[in-house]
Steps between C-alpha positions, in 0.01 A plus 500: 500500500233769521155440357426651158350848497247644259785629287683166488220247461613275212267485202457127529200368687417149606132420462381293794297271278543225243172582326589552135188706440582743780860530383398578142240759606729676747792509257283697258343722763833593662690538171530881539734441795753317286533229765581134460227297668612147588272226633622360830505148359771603254718578802418176678285670763216287637154644551437666834230384742179705475334454839325836516138586425553828315659575165725765656650275767569217256655730238729654761607158628577382147695814412717480813564129440613553141719797592667308783572201275624700202665809646301701245205735525182298476149546370210284611140484392218341691176504314171324500133485427256627762144376447225698673275200557785319676590784736807594294632148459700340345724805558852396595410136425417577137794315342413178687124541499416180314705275729249533784249331273727211406633632168870521411629856499460669160339810353240289319406314817475823697251632246311170501478490881383860529227456240382188678487678836314796349248287316153643557625821664361825365745723687809464283683818600875463534819703513854422396755648738876535466746624760860563397779542755860591420798503738855622442635229731357241737487737799370804312303705755311687227357255247325641199135392492256537211154352451261460211140382485239438232137406547274288284308178514558130446379361167310173495736347242862581401544731202827601332844349451728772640638571844520244779339410830135606522524736200260286286213550746566853630261729314569874489161677505611806303629285215258208519776243451739293707862589566599199289335658196715812511830552316788489747576872470139593570481257792819640651349846486186393685594211726551502875866410450538770236362762736725384783803490270444856377480620859817305584676641196429852624622418850824349369562800277444733794693317769744253349597633159413871475564664164728755668637360828712814549194726511483484880826512694577476870455839663244623252144571607 
């Protein structure tokens, strides 16, 4: 069987993640595509190893893994917090950050561990980075890649009840509040993942699901 082409890519995507927050955000952000986004856990797909040190390499590995296991196009996100005072760490280790300090893995413990490690530091600059990778099939030679980044600083105490991850301590300088204080629609418009998703949406509309796939035909220049 031949691999799917841009014109035949099914409008069902497996998300190479079991993070409910990511799934909910991406479902909203990619809604204009009219796709069904399914978490890999719903299909019985285990999480892929993430041995790499960059967001791009890990996202690509996760996307290929989910596509191979499901037979569907796959979308993967690798995102993290990059703290200037720590040389960009925790980076790709963001989700498990607290475990290196003896805490069980959880969003609350990640926040707690970071605030403890930054205690007394005046340089609190940080960036949230998201890299999205989409593949039509496991061996896709031309993955779609989109990135988003926002800069701010780390608050000294958590503020806000929305979002997930480090949102309660990521302050946006232009707004003077944390991501967790923003309504979800406003956050999606500003966040690193929102910026990456909008870029991915445009790429998918251009290359996978063009509005008029008959506009360019073989032999035309």
